[in-house]
Steps between C-alpha positions, in 0.01 A plus 500: 500500500501628851696811581830409685500594858812707467311740286318614812807727529414719208477874400161527648586353838820720553291805397236407767770441764685825435172680508416357829844530649534871423208555711695409802839598371471810285878503442510157334665498166227306306662571169856383597358192677294403191800545273715282728225238529485452119868416445643290222458188700139554605316313200701183577412504873250251636249584774711452807792679326284799426377515854850498643615757237208718608622462866851592415415784276255657758774485753722703267235771502438506890686693743717216634371554860294187544304624799368795291474285188287222652255764646464639136411138396248473768345833395490353158302206623251719660469693155462170317207402729346837443544475121359149508811325352436169653486319160862588463614304790732269318677792321560657831702204635804729471385675815543198745827426307622852570451434879677161486777628282583821676335476846648195671699720737199698589273283704306774675402653155486189279266285710215751517557565130452133410195474719349802312605407151384147509145634525556652164732237331621181680829509670543120516836508321623811669479361855736211428834693515377622836427141627839413385679774659287541827389137558276459805454883533331504159313180572362670822399798295308275249326329799381838591391565142291170509260683747481819283162639434580518126473164324773590252749549786372172651563323180848651481586331827423148349615557124814672592608216713448236238828298475441429133313805376487492124734768339613600855819469690516156667498473864714193570476560883125431483562201278713348770276609788167673453434505868544874539234600248227238613355763760423717189313216345301423825402854517352492157347161467147646571559835318184646358670562163520222260807693334682454837389145563617396153846644571502298824420184294784593255750546785401162644538332163850644478575358843369169395775473218772504762323418823200291423446376860446862615236578241322155566497572877345846450259370243382219742463756769329763297247296305133451591429838645350688211471475129711794437785344713443143349553674146813663628627164627424331171683760298790482738526119451474522113861398445483208759167388329664496154792308651250245628589546866276271685461715813380790289264287299355343816428853630244542226366144497683401191567135532594296191375148606272356271527768222637400163575668166407249224493488119784764494603576151702767310327595181790703349816275501700771325480873591681791360570813688183730475284204500283330759557146639156343566432229749197333672422282796224362713488576870349226714390500862504131601373558857134518652533867605510837331863641467667824463738465211799720393574427138846602358729400205875501484728572206844330521713742287809355320806685612817569316680227683249238411336506852149629557345762735145476616249796501158465648188668373170509673181410308219526762380416841152343552284251651453149354217290584530144657565235251487731210730608213543782247722569197722804449698623190760770544762688281845626585633789284868487424586861451830692557543645844783676650533250810550177289720375225328216303696221324383257242437154591291265717288664777251345733156609653330334794183560702501564877207448722513637852890486485527147358660496149398235266682340207672727245424528129759602248488756210755657280562882513655662189683812570 
């Protein structure tokens, strides 16, 4: 069994942190800090709780003068660099958390701190309270960061402004109107770092969920200039492609006319949790030219109220020859996940070719 992520915060980590921090702050009470960390509630804390607990506990052992304290943290980052602690980036998420928690009223000190710290451990979550408080001033700062020489700072400009960043504070203002952050994405669409370009794609994919016309407009403008930008555009359109958006499909030459899924059959009419539902089908190209084909399937999950919700899964994307066909067999593993509650009863599966969903076949799930 994999070690839980929360156990990154352990005796070994805190010993390493205290050793490094005492190099820049000799008066730091490492013994008292460690004792306070491992309180009675520590074992029951999950990863994010332990991170926040570390932030709050560290604050108790600092001077209370934010200007001086944040400088100590910046000195620590330099020491971490020197001591090659880059493999501990996730554990050190409490550093940007410290800035966002205690530094919102100190723009002149906090903005340079975020710029430096993100080069060690990402500040994508920490910038969001600053965006909420300072609005366009913070957006302007992040536009500047989008031109920074360090690719991690450039990525922060894109990742930190995502309206729907997973595990991050939502930014409803950008769900409503992403216009202010579009200059950031424009600046980064040809970035030399794939790490940055992928963030741009994720930001555009977030935008597509609330403002699909904006993502489609940019995708149409950006496509066709380089293979790197085309890959960005395709990743940005992934939710639109899964939704069968015809404009997005057309951008990539994915027309469903003349394509057919035949001989569709479910081979496991009853499936228990932990088992796999098996199905097969034939893909036919009934036209006289080669075609690009995106092959997906959808599971129509039964909900508690008797209705169903559709989830699409990509199988592959490939070329099929003129007037040819091929067979496929796939499995879907029904295993417990935290993001879905399963209910016993009739479910459906369907095959989707270039956005066109075919007939559904039923099977019974036993929970």
